[in-house]
DOMAR-758393 format. One record per residue (C-alpha): x, y, z; residue number from 1. Coordinates in Angstrom, 2 decimals. Example, Ala and Ser with C-alpha at 12.3 -4.5 7.8 and 13.67 -1.06 7.14 Angstrom:
2
NODE       u       v       w   k
NODE   12.30   -4.50    7.80   1
NODE   13.67   -1.06    7.14   2
***
This chain:
489
NODE       u       v       w   k
NODE    0.00    0.00    0.00   1
NODE    2.89    2.35    0.79   2
NODE    4.36    1.57   -2.63   3
NODE    1.08    2.43   -4.37   4
NODE    0.64    5.62   -2.35   5
NODE    4.14    6.69   -3.42   6
NODE    3.42    5.69   -7.02   7
NODE    0.28    7.77   -7.38   8
NODE    1.97   11.00   -6.26   9
NODE    4.97   10.58   -8.57  10
NODE    4.99   13.57  -10.93  11
NODE    6.17   11.87  -14.18  12
NODE    3.75    8.96  -13.60  13
NODE    0.83   11.37  -13.07  14
NODE    1.70   13.15  -16.32  15
NODE    2.01    9.86  -18.20  16
NODE   -1.32    8.50  -16.89  17
NODE   -3.11   11.79  -17.58  18
NODE   -1.91   11.75  -21.20  19
NODE   -2.82    8.07  -21.63  20
NODE   -6.34    8.71  -20.35  21
NODE   -6.72   11.66  -22.72  22
NODE   -5.45    9.46  -25.53  23
NODE   -8.03    6.77  -24.70  24
NODE  -10.86    9.35  -24.71  25
NODE   -9.71   10.80  -28.03  26
NODE   -9.32    7.36  -29.57  27
NODE  -12.89    6.48  -28.60  28
NODE  -14.26    9.72  -30.04  29
NODE  -12.41    9.03  -33.29  30
NODE  -13.83    5.51  -33.34  31
NODE  -17.37    6.85  -32.90  32
NODE  -16.91    9.42  -35.69  33
NODE  -15.58    6.81  -38.09  34
NODE  -17.63    3.74  -37.19  35
NODE  -20.89    4.73  -35.49  36
NODE  -23.08    4.09  -38.53  37
NODE  -21.30    0.81  -39.27  38
NODE  -21.91   -0.34  -35.70  39
NODE  -25.59    0.50  -35.87  40
NODE  -25.92   -1.31  -39.20  41
NODE  -24.14   -4.35  -37.78  42
NODE  -26.50   -4.36  -34.79  43
NODE  -29.56   -4.40  -37.02  44
NODE  -28.27   -7.53  -38.76  45
NODE  -28.24   -9.53  -35.52  46
NODE  -31.42  -11.64  -35.54  47
NODE  -33.82  -11.55  -32.59  48
NODE  -31.53   -9.45  -30.36  49
NODE  -31.97   -5.82  -29.35  50
NODE  -31.37   -3.87  -26.14  51
NODE  -34.55   -5.21  -24.52  52
NODE  -33.69   -8.87  -24.90  53
NODE  -30.01   -8.95  -24.07  54
NODE  -29.19   -9.96  -20.53  55
NODE  -28.31   -7.24  -18.06  56
NODE  -27.43   -7.57  -14.38  57
NODE  -28.08   -5.10  -11.58  58
NODE  -24.60   -5.48  -10.08  59
NODE  -25.24   -3.26   -7.05  60
NODE  -28.62   -3.45   -5.32  61
NODE  -29.55   -3.91   -1.66  62
NODE  -32.21   -6.50   -0.87  63
NODE  -33.83   -4.34    1.81  64
NODE  -34.63   -1.69   -0.80  65
NODE  -34.96   -3.74   -3.99  66
NODE  -38.68   -2.98   -4.31  67
NODE  -40.04    0.43   -5.37  68
NODE  -42.05    2.58   -2.98  69
NODE  -45.42    1.76   -4.60  70
NODE  -44.67   -1.97   -4.32  71
NODE  -43.86   -1.66   -0.60  72
NODE  -46.96    0.45   -0.01  73
NODE  -49.23   -2.11   -1.71  74
NODE  -47.66   -4.92    0.29  75
NODE  -48.11   -3.13    3.63  76
NODE  -51.76   -2.37    2.80  77
NODE  -52.32   -5.99    1.82  78
NODE  -50.76   -7.19    5.07  79
NODE  -52.96   -4.80    7.06  80
NODE  -56.04   -6.33    5.48  81
NODE  -55.03  -10.01    5.64  82
NODE  -52.84  -10.32    8.75  83
NODE  -54.19   -7.73   11.19  84
NODE  -54.34  -10.19   14.10  85
NODE  -50.93  -11.76   13.52  86
NODE  -48.38  -11.14   16.29  87
NODE  -45.52   -9.27   14.61  88
NODE  -43.61   -7.49   17.38  89
NODE  -42.64   -7.67   21.03  90
NODE  -42.48   -4.35   22.88  91
NODE  -41.16   -4.41   26.49  92
NODE  -42.10   -8.07   26.86  93
NODE  -45.61   -7.54   25.48  94
NODE  -46.64   -9.09   22.16  95
NODE  -48.24   -6.79   19.59  96
NODE  -50.40   -7.66   16.59  97
NODE  -50.09   -5.78   13.31  98
NODE  -53.36   -4.03   14.15  99
NODE  -51.99   -2.83   17.50 100
NODE  -48.75   -1.61   15.90 101
NODE  -50.66    0.61   13.47 102
NODE  -53.11    1.74   16.15 103
NODE  -50.19    3.11   18.19 104
NODE  -49.26    5.14   15.09 105
NODE  -52.90    6.21   14.68 106
NODE  -52.92    4.92   11.08 107
NODE  -55.28    2.83    8.92 108
NODE  -54.76    1.26    5.51 109
NODE  -56.85    4.06    4.01 110
NODE  -54.50    6.72    5.44 111
NODE  -51.39    5.23    3.88 112
NODE  -49.93    6.74    0.71 113
NODE  -46.53    7.05   -0.93 114
NODE  -46.18   10.45    0.74 115
NODE  -46.91    9.15    4.24 116
NODE  -44.57    6.21    3.61 117
NODE  -41.80    8.81    3.07 118
NODE  -39.05    6.44    1.90 119
NODE  -37.93    8.36   -1.19 120
NODE  -34.66   10.32   -1.12 121
NODE  -35.01   14.03   -1.83 122
NODE  -32.92   17.19   -1.88 123
NODE  -32.55   17.02    1.90 124
NODE  -30.48   13.82    1.71 125
NODE  -27.65   15.38   -0.34 126
NODE  -24.43   14.90    1.67 127
NODE  -26.61   13.72    4.58 128
NODE  -26.09    9.98    4.87 129
NODE  -27.84   10.00    8.24 130
NODE  -31.06   11.32    6.67 131
NODE  -30.72    8.82    3.84 132
NODE  -30.46    5.91    6.31 133
NODE  -33.60    7.18    8.04 134
NODE  -35.46    6.74    4.72 135
NODE  -35.25    2.96    5.23 136
NODE  -37.87    3.38    7.98 137
NODE  -41.39    3.44    6.46 138
NODE  -43.39    6.35    7.91 139
NODE  -40.25    7.17    9.88 140
NODE  -40.85    4.20   12.21 141
NODE  -38.00    1.76   12.78 142
NODE  -40.53   -0.81   14.00 143
NODE  -42.00   -1.05   10.46 144
NODE  -38.53   -1.56    9.04 145
NODE  -38.04   -4.42   11.48 146
NODE  -41.41   -6.01   10.62 147
NODE  -41.36   -5.68    6.83 148
NODE  -37.74   -5.56    5.63 149
NODE  -35.75   -7.64    8.11 150
NODE  -34.94  -11.36    7.95 151
NODE  -34.74  -11.87   11.73 152
NODE  -37.90  -10.73   13.55 153
NODE  -41.03  -12.01   15.33 154
NODE  -42.49  -13.40   12.07 155
NODE  -39.15  -14.98   11.02 156
NODE  -38.78  -12.58    8.09 157
NODE  -41.96  -13.86    6.41 158
NODE  -43.08  -10.48    5.05 159
NODE  -39.63   -9.59    3.74 160
NODE  -39.38  -12.98    2.01 161
NODE  -42.74  -12.42    0.29 162
NODE  -41.66   -9.00   -1.01 163
NODE  -38.35  -10.41   -2.28 164
NODE  -40.17  -13.26   -4.04 165
NODE  -42.48  -10.75   -5.74 166
NODE  -39.42   -8.83   -6.96 167
NODE  -37.93  -12.12   -8.19 168
NODE  -41.17  -12.89  -10.00 169
NODE  -40.98   -9.53  -11.79 170
NODE  -37.39  -10.26  -12.83 171
NODE  -38.35  -13.70  -14.12 172
NODE  -41.24  -12.18  -16.04 173
NODE  -38.91   -9.69  -17.72 174
NODE  -36.66  -12.71  -18.45 175
NODE  -33.52  -10.76  -19.40 176
NODE  -33.01   -8.78  -16.17 177
NODE  -30.95  -10.21  -13.33 178
NODE  -29.90   -8.88   -9.93 179
NODE  -27.28   -9.51   -7.27 180
NODE  -29.07   -8.70   -4.04 181
NODE  -27.15   -7.81   -0.88 182
NODE  -28.11   -9.23    2.51 183
NODE  -26.47   -8.15    5.76 184
NODE  -24.31  -10.04    8.24 185
NODE  -23.36   -7.75   11.12 186
NODE  -20.88   -9.84   13.11 187
NODE  -22.58   -9.27   16.47 188
NODE  -23.24  -12.95   17.18 189
NODE  -22.15  -16.37   15.93 190
NODE  -25.63  -17.55   14.89 191
NODE  -26.36  -14.79   12.33 192
NODE  -25.35  -16.98    9.37 193
NODE  -27.57  -19.89   10.43 194
NODE  -30.54  -17.55   10.92 195
NODE  -30.03  -15.94    7.50 196
NODE  -29.65  -19.32    5.78 197
NODE  -32.72  -20.67    7.56 198
NODE  -34.71  -17.65    6.36 199
NODE  -33.62  -18.15    2.75 200
NODE  -34.22  -21.94    2.71 201
NODE  -37.45  -22.07    4.71 202
NODE  -39.10  -19.33    2.65 203
NODE  -37.64  -20.69   -0.61 204
NODE  -36.20  -17.31   -1.55 205
NODE  -34.57  -18.47   -4.75 206
NODE  -34.60  -17.49   -8.40 207
NODE  -32.41  -18.23  -11.41 208
NODE  -32.41  -14.47  -12.03 209
NODE  -30.90  -13.64   -8.62 210
NODE  -27.58  -14.23   -6.89 211
NODE  -26.67  -13.05   -3.38 212
NODE  -23.88  -10.96   -1.96 213
NODE  -23.34  -10.59    1.78 214
NODE  -22.65   -7.07    2.98 215
NODE  -20.86   -6.38    6.25 216
NODE  -21.64   -2.90    7.66 217
NODE  -18.60   -1.18    9.18 218
NODE  -20.31   -0.60   12.53 219
NODE  -17.84   -2.02   15.06 220
NODE  -17.81    1.30   16.96 221
NODE  -21.58    1.08   17.49 222
NODE  -21.44   -2.52   18.75 223
NODE  -18.42   -1.79   20.97 224
NODE  -20.11    1.23   22.55 225
NODE  -23.14   -0.95   23.35 226
NODE  -20.81   -3.61   24.87 227
NODE  -21.99   -6.17   22.29 228
NODE  -18.40   -6.97   21.27 229
NODE  -15.21   -7.15   23.32 230
NODE  -12.81   -6.52   20.39 231
NODE  -12.59   -6.55   16.60 232
NODE  -11.38  -10.15   16.58 233
NODE  -14.74  -11.23   17.99 234
NODE  -16.52   -9.53   15.09 235
NODE  -14.27  -11.31   12.55 236
NODE  -14.87  -14.66   14.24 237
NODE  -18.64  -14.14   14.21 238
NODE  -18.47  -13.42   10.46 239
NODE  -16.04  -16.11    9.28 240
NODE  -15.95  -19.07   11.73 241
NODE  -19.47  -20.27   10.77 242
NODE  -18.30  -20.32    7.14 243
NODE  -15.29  -22.48    8.00 244
NODE  -17.53  -24.86    9.93 245
NODE  -20.05  -25.10    7.07 246
NODE  -17.21  -25.75    4.60 247
NODE  -15.55  -28.46    6.70 248
NODE  -18.79  -30.12    7.90 249
NODE  -21.54  -29.22    5.38 250
NODE  -23.77  -32.03    6.67 251
NODE  -23.90  -30.36   10.10 252
NODE  -24.98  -27.05    8.53 253
NODE  -27.16  -28.13    5.58 254
NODE  -29.12  -24.88    5.27 255
NODE  -26.02  -22.67    5.40 256
NODE  -24.19  -24.94    2.94 257
NODE  -27.12  -24.71    0.52 258
NODE  -27.40  -20.94    0.92 259
NODE  -23.66  -20.42    0.29 260
NODE  -24.03  -22.12   -3.09 261
NODE  -25.97  -19.02   -4.18 262
NODE  -23.63  -16.43   -2.61 263
NODE  -21.09  -14.76   -4.90 264
NODE  -19.04  -12.77   -2.42 265
NODE  -18.80  -10.05    0.18 266
NODE  -19.43   -6.33    0.27 267
NODE  -18.25   -3.77    2.83 268
NODE  -20.76   -0.96    3.40 269
NODE  -21.13    2.30    5.30 270
NODE  -20.79    6.06    4.87 271
NODE  -17.27    6.57    3.47 272
NODE  -17.32   10.29    4.28 273
NODE  -17.13    9.59    8.03 274
NODE  -13.84   10.95    9.46 275
NODE  -11.25    8.26   10.24 276
NODE   -9.24    8.75   13.42 277
NODE   -6.64    6.08   12.67 278
NODE   -4.29    5.15    9.84 279
NODE   -3.79    1.48    9.02 280
NODE   -0.06    0.75    9.25 281
NODE    2.43   -1.54   11.01 282
NODE    1.65    0.12   14.33 283
NODE   -2.08   -0.64   14.12 284
NODE   -3.24   -3.05   16.84 285
NODE   -4.16   -6.58   15.85 286
NODE   -7.92   -7.34   15.87 287
NODE   -7.71   -9.01   19.28 288
NODE   -6.18   -5.85   20.72 289
NODE   -8.59   -3.43   19.05 290
NODE  -10.73   -2.78   22.13 291
NODE  -11.29    0.97   21.83 292
NODE  -14.66    2.39   20.84 293
NODE  -13.35    4.17   17.72 294
NODE  -14.08    2.48   14.40 295
NODE  -11.09    0.89   12.60 296
NODE  -10.23    2.64    9.32 297
NODE  -11.62    1.51    5.97 298
NODE   -8.34   -0.18    4.94 299
NODE   -8.28   -2.16    8.20 300
NODE  -11.75   -3.59    7.51 301
NODE  -10.88   -4.47    3.91 302
NODE   -7.55   -6.09    4.78 303
NODE   -8.96   -8.41    7.43 304
NODE  -12.00   -9.31    5.32 305
NODE   -9.72  -10.12    2.38 306
NODE   -7.24  -12.10    4.52 307
NODE  -10.00  -14.26    6.00 308
NODE  -11.68  -14.71    2.62 309
NODE   -8.41  -15.83    1.04 310
NODE   -7.89  -18.63    3.59 311
NODE  -11.57  -19.58    3.38 312
NODE  -11.37  -19.74   -0.43 313
NODE   -8.32  -22.04   -0.31 314
NODE  -10.26  -24.36    1.99 315
NODE  -13.41  -24.27   -0.16 316
NODE  -11.41  -24.93   -3.32 317
NODE   -9.83  -28.00   -1.67 318
NODE  -13.32  -29.21   -0.73 319
NODE  -14.59  -28.70   -4.30 320
NODE  -16.89  -25.78   -3.42 321
NODE  -17.12  -22.46   -5.24 322
NODE  -15.20  -19.47   -3.86 323
NODE  -16.05  -15.86   -2.97 324
NODE  -14.85  -12.46   -4.15 325
NODE  -14.69   -9.08   -2.41 326
NODE  -16.83   -6.35   -4.01 327
NODE  -16.95   -3.43   -1.58 328
NODE  -18.47    0.03   -1.72 329
NODE  -15.41    2.08   -2.55 330
NODE  -14.59    5.61   -3.71 331
NODE  -18.04    7.12   -3.22 332
NODE  -16.53    9.64   -0.79 333
NODE  -13.71    9.80    1.74 334
NODE   -9.92    9.78    1.33 335
NODE   -8.00    8.43   -1.64 336
NODE   -6.57    5.43    0.23 337
NODE  -10.02    3.77    0.03 338
NODE   -9.52    3.39   -3.72 339
NODE   -5.95    2.18   -3.23 340
NODE   -7.19   -0.50   -0.80 341
NODE   -9.98   -1.44   -3.20 342
NODE   -7.52   -1.74   -6.08 343
NODE   -5.39   -4.24   -4.18 344
NODE   -8.09   -6.58   -2.85 345
NODE  -11.31   -6.14   -4.87 346
NODE  -12.76   -8.00   -7.82 347
NODE  -15.22   -5.12   -8.42 348
NODE  -16.11   -1.96   -6.53 349
NODE  -19.35    0.01   -6.21 350
NODE  -19.47    3.73   -7.06 351
NODE  -15.80    4.71   -7.72 352
NODE  -16.68    8.40   -8.05 353
NODE  -13.36    9.63   -6.68 354
NODE  -11.54    8.28   -9.72 355
NODE  -13.20   10.98  -11.77 356
NODE  -10.78   13.94  -11.44 357
NODE   -7.78   13.72  -13.77 358
NODE   -6.65   17.33  -13.43 359
NODE   -6.39   17.70   -9.67 360
NODE   -8.76   19.04   -7.07 361
NODE   -8.77   22.70   -7.88 362
NODE   -5.08   23.22   -7.06 363
NODE   -2.07   23.06   -9.37 364
NODE    0.08   19.94   -9.23 365
NODE    2.73   20.52   -6.59 366
NODE    0.81   23.31   -4.84 367
NODE    0.42   23.11   -1.07 368
NODE   -2.78   23.19    0.89 369
NODE   -3.11   26.31    3.02 370
NODE   -1.92   25.59    6.57 371
NODE   -4.77   24.59    8.85 372
NODE   -7.16   23.77    5.98 373
NODE   -6.73   20.10    5.07 374
NODE   -8.40   18.88    1.86 375
NODE  -12.11   18.22    2.20 376
NODE  -13.09   14.53    1.93 377
NODE  -15.37   15.57   -0.93 378
NODE  -12.51   17.09   -2.95 379
NODE  -10.43   14.71   -4.97 380
NODE   -6.66   14.87   -4.68 381
NODE   -4.56   15.06   -7.86 382
NODE   -3.49   11.39   -7.60 383
NODE   -6.67   10.30   -9.40 384
NODE   -5.24   10.00  -12.96 385
NODE   -2.81    7.30  -11.81 386
NODE   -5.49    5.35   -9.97 387
NODE   -7.96    5.71  -12.81 388
NODE   -5.40    4.36  -15.25 389
NODE   -4.56    1.47  -12.88 390
NODE   -8.26    0.56  -12.65 391
NODE   -8.38    0.65  -16.46 392
NODE   -5.32   -1.59  -16.85 393
NODE   -6.55   -4.12  -14.28 394
NODE  -10.14   -3.94  -15.64 395
NODE  -11.53   -3.86  -12.12 396
NODE  -15.30   -3.61  -12.40 397
NODE  -17.02   -0.41  -11.25 398
NODE  -20.77   -0.69  -10.57 399
NODE  -22.07    2.87  -10.89 400
NODE  -25.42    4.21   -9.72 401
NODE  -25.91    7.74  -11.11 402
NODE  -29.42    8.26   -9.67 403
NODE  -28.26    7.21   -6.22 404
NODE  -25.21    9.47   -6.39 405
NODE  -27.40   12.33   -7.61 406
NODE  -29.32   12.24   -4.33 407
NODE  -26.33   11.73   -2.06 408
NODE  -22.93   12.86   -3.31 409
NODE  -22.72   14.09   -6.91 410
NODE  -25.22   15.73   -9.27 411
NODE  -26.17   13.64  -12.30 412
NODE  -24.50   15.85  -14.93 413
NODE  -21.17   15.65  -13.11 414
NODE  -21.21   11.85  -12.91 415
NODE  -18.12   10.40  -14.65 416
NODE  -19.76    7.26  -16.07 417
NODE  -19.68    8.34  -19.77 418
NODE  -16.06    9.41  -19.35 419
NODE  -15.12    6.07  -17.78 420
NODE  -16.93    4.20  -20.54 421
NODE  -15.17    6.12  -23.32 422
NODE  -11.77    5.39  -21.75 423
NODE  -12.46    1.66  -21.53 424
NODE  -12.90    1.20  -17.79 425
NODE  -15.09   -1.77  -16.87 426
NODE  -18.24    0.09  -15.80 427
NODE  -21.85   -1.03  -15.42 428
NODE  -25.13    0.63  -14.49 429
NODE  -26.88   -0.38  -11.28 430
NODE  -29.76    0.87   -9.16 431
NODE  -28.38    0.71   -5.58 432
NODE  -31.72    1.37   -3.81 433
NODE  -34.89    1.34   -5.96 434
NODE  -36.99    2.00   -2.85 435
NODE  -35.33    5.39   -2.41 436
NODE  -34.46    6.43   -5.96 437
NODE  -36.76    4.84   -8.56 438
NODE  -40.43    5.07   -9.49 439
NODE  -41.16    2.26  -11.94 440
NODE  -41.59   -1.51  -11.77 441
NODE  -38.32   -1.97  -13.71 442
NODE  -35.76    0.21  -11.89 443
NODE  -32.79   -1.09  -13.89 444
NODE  -34.47   -0.14  -17.18 445
NODE  -35.29    3.23  -15.60 446
NODE  -31.59    3.68  -14.84 447
NODE  -30.62    2.81  -18.43 448
NODE  -33.35    5.04  -19.84 449
NODE  -32.30    8.15  -17.93 450
NODE  -28.59    7.58  -18.61 451
NODE  -29.28    7.20  -22.32 452
NODE  -31.36   10.38  -22.48 453
NODE  -28.99   12.54  -20.43 454
NODE  -25.71   11.37  -21.98 455
NODE  -27.07   10.58  -25.45 456
NODE  -25.75    7.03  -25.38 457
NODE  -26.05    4.96  -28.54 458
NODE  -27.62    1.51  -28.50 459
NODE  -24.06    0.12  -28.79 460
NODE  -23.06    1.99  -25.62 461
NODE  -26.11    0.62  -23.79 462
NODE  -25.34   -2.92  -24.90 463
NODE  -21.72   -2.56  -23.83 464
NODE  -22.81   -1.45  -20.35 465
NODE  -25.15   -4.45  -20.20 466
NODE  -22.35   -6.78  -21.32 467
NODE  -20.02   -5.36  -18.67 468
NODE  -22.64   -5.99  -16.01 469
NODE  -22.87   -9.66  -17.00 470
NODE  -19.08  -10.10  -17.03 471
NODE  -18.76   -8.39  -13.62 472
NODE  -21.47  -10.52  -12.06 473
NODE  -21.19  -13.87  -10.32 474
NODE  -23.66  -15.62  -12.60 475
NODE  -22.61  -18.90  -14.21 476
NODE  -20.34  -19.20  -17.23 477
NODE  -23.36  -20.23  -19.30 478
NODE  -24.76  -16.72  -18.82 479
NODE  -21.47  -14.82  -18.99 480
NODE  -20.18  -16.50  -22.16 481
NODE  -21.11  -13.55  -24.33 482
NODE  -19.21  -11.52  -26.88 483
NODE  -19.37   -7.84  -27.66 484
NODE  -19.91   -6.74  -31.25 485
NODE  -16.94   -4.45  -30.57 486
NODE  -14.67   -7.41  -29.84 487
NODE  -12.46   -8.64  -32.67 488
NODE  -13.64  -11.93  -34.16 489
***
C-alpha cells in the first residue's frame, strides 16, 4: 500500500497517466466518428436481439430496498387487510399484533400513501447519509422496518421474504433482467449466518435471475459502545468461523451450505465520508487488541476481510466448493486510500466516483494546501489519474449508480460514467436502492433510460454497459459467455 501511495503522487507517472487517459478518450471519439453508422448497421443484422432482450445484471442493489415505494406500499396495505391479528412485534415483553402496531401510530390502511410512507430520497439527503439511512424506515418508524424488511424478527422474516419473491417474480417475467441482491451479516453474534440461511431456505427465496452478496456494515464502533463486542477479533470470528464450519462439515450445517451455493461474495458498506481517526499501518493493533470504541479505518476492515476470505477460499477450493470475491463500496466519498485499498483486494467496486478527477482538485500539481485547511473529503486529490489508469489496466469492475449518487454525493450531470466508458474502464449501471431512488416496476431499465437520455448514449453503448454488467457478475459461465460486437472476431 505504501508503494502504491508513493506511485500515485509521482509527478512523471501522473503526467504519463493523464496523457494516456486523454489518448483513450480521443481514440474512442475518433472511433465513434468513423464507425458509429457501421456499428448500428451491424447491430440491425443480428437476428432476434436488441437492447430489450439482451441480458443485463443489476450489479449493485440492496435486498432491503430492492422494491419500489409503490410496491412496498401495496404490500403493507395488503398485510394490514389479511394479517391484522398476527403477532408481529414484542415491545417491552408484550406481544403486539399488526393491528396494534398501526393503532399506536394512529394509522389505517386508508391513510397510507406514498407520501406518508416517506421512503424516497429528496434534496434534503444530499451529503446527509444520516437522513438517507432514516429513509429505510417506512413512515419514519424503525418498527415497520423491522417487521417488513428484516430477515430476523417475530415473524421470522416472512413479510420480507414475500416481497423479495415478488421482486424475483418480476425479474423472471422480464426474463432478461438479473440482480445480485445484498443481505447483511453484522458480526454481532455467531448464529447470524444460520438464521439468515434458515430464512432463505425455509421461505424458498430463490430465483435463477438472482444471486446473493453478503454485505458487512462497518459498525464495530456502534457494537463496541453498546458492549456487544469485546474486540474486533470477535466480530471477525462471528463473520467467518461459521463459514469455515459449514465448509468443513456441510452435513452439520445443511441450510447454510445450501445458501452459500448461491452467494457470490462479500461487500463492505457504510458512509465513506465519516472521518477516520486512525491510519492502518504496522503500528495498528491486531484485531484481538482493538478494544477501543473508535471504528477501525476503511483499509483495516478491507484487509482483514480479504485475509479471512483468502484462507476460506483455499479451503473451499480443496473441498470442491465455489469461492467468494470481495466487491466493496469504494470511492463514493472519503480519502483516496479507500480506492488504493480497493484496487489491491477487490474484484469489483461500487461507485468509484473519486476516480473521476484527472486534473487535480482545484489546485495546481505541486501546490500546497493552506496551513490549517486540510483537503475536504469531498474534494479529490490530484493522484486520481494514476489510480484511474490502474483501474483501467486491471479492468476492475465499477458498478455505478448515477441516480443514487445524484441524491447523495454528486449531481447527475457531473457523474463520470460516460467518461469512464469512453476510456475503456469496466463500468456497469446499477440501481443501488430502488426503494429510495426509482419510481417504476423496472428500476434497472429506468436507470438505463435516464442515462441514455442525459448522456445521449447509442444503443451500442447501452449494450456494452449491459455486457459489462454480466461479465462483472457472479452468474454462471453459461450466462457470462457472451461476446461484444466491438470485440475482434
